[in-house]
GUVOTI-216652 format. One record per residue (C-alpha): x, y, z. Coordinates in steps of 0.1 Angstrom, whole numbers, plus 5000, padded with zeros to 4 digits. Example, Ala and Ser with C-alpha at 12.3 -4.5 7.8 and 13.67 -1.06 7.14 Angstrom:
<atoms>
512349555078;513749895071;
</atoms>
This chain:
<atoms>
493348185003;492048435023;489248655004;486648875016;483749074991;482849424992;480449634973;480649374944;484849394946;487149194957;490149164987;492448894986;494948845007;498348714989;501748594995;504648704976;507448974967;505049284959;508149454932;507449154908;503549084908;502049114876;499649394887;498249754876;499849934906;501249864938;501950074967;505750124983;505850285020;508750585007;510950855026;510151225030;512951295008;511750994980;514550774977;514550504970;517350324993;517949945000;515149635004;511649704985;513350034969;516649864961;514149644943;512049924921;515750074912;517149804900;513449634884;512349934874;515550124862;516450464865;513250634857;511250574886;513750754906;513551044881;509951104889;510451054924;513451344923;511051554901;508351574929;510951644955;509351564991;506351424999;504851485036;504351185062;500251035055;500551185017;501050924986;502251044948;502150784916;504950734890;505250484862;507050124871;509350174850;510449784834;508449654865;505749414856;503649624867;502049974855;502250224885;503550254919;501550414945;503950604970;503850675007;505150815034;504250645064;504250705095;507450565119;506550415150;506450525184;506150905165;502351075176;499750955161;500850675144;497250515137;496250845123;499550875104;498650505088;494950595080;495650905060;498450745037;496750425028;493850705020;495950935002;497350584980;493750474978;492450844962;495550894942;494850504925;491050664921;492750974899;494250714878;491550514869;493350194886;491449904890;493649684904;496449774931;498449574960;499649664994;502249575014;501849575051;503049975055;505950035080;505849725100;509349645088;512249905094;509750115111;508049915135;504550025126;502949665143;501449455123;498349415143;497249795144;498649795102;496349535091;493149685111;493850015093;494749845062;491249665062;489049965073;489950195051;490049965022;487149865027;485450255036;486950304998;485750004985;482450094996;482350454981;482350494941;485450414929;487250234899;488949974921;488249634913;490549394932;492849514961;495749254975;497349225003;500849125002;502548935029;505948885019;506048575049;504348405080;504948685102;502948945080;500748675066;498448615097;497648955112;496849045078;494248695075;493048755107;491449095095;490148905061;488248635082;487048875107;485049155092;485449495095;483949815113;483550095098;483250305132;486950405129;487850785118;
</atoms>
């Protein structure tokens, strides 16, 4: 198991379906129109029931780099932190990804969340490079955990070995706080 302690808190890499975890909150990369769609969005709609989409419909729109929190409906998790992450080949992919991760962490802190699970953001359909995503996730999570936060445990969730390798490399090599 890949794990790192930061400021007395834990970052752990696990393998699994983020929508089926027994965790206080998990992060989901959503589009600006806040429609759940297919893939993990479809799993959220099915497992969570209509309450999640109803909350998203009430919010209406989410700019790139921003996050909002809904309940998780009937899922094992209590909350979903929805982020609108970058799409690859857009200008400033890294900056948008950093803002999305920071926004997700800020929303978790506002809710008093102690445990959150992050998937690689934007690395599927939106083609954000996994190495870039893994590095940014670890840098931003490390920075956040070293500050005043409610979080005690952050899970990085890999669906498969393609996602596992770059996340594991970032956890094992340590983190630089120099990136902005």
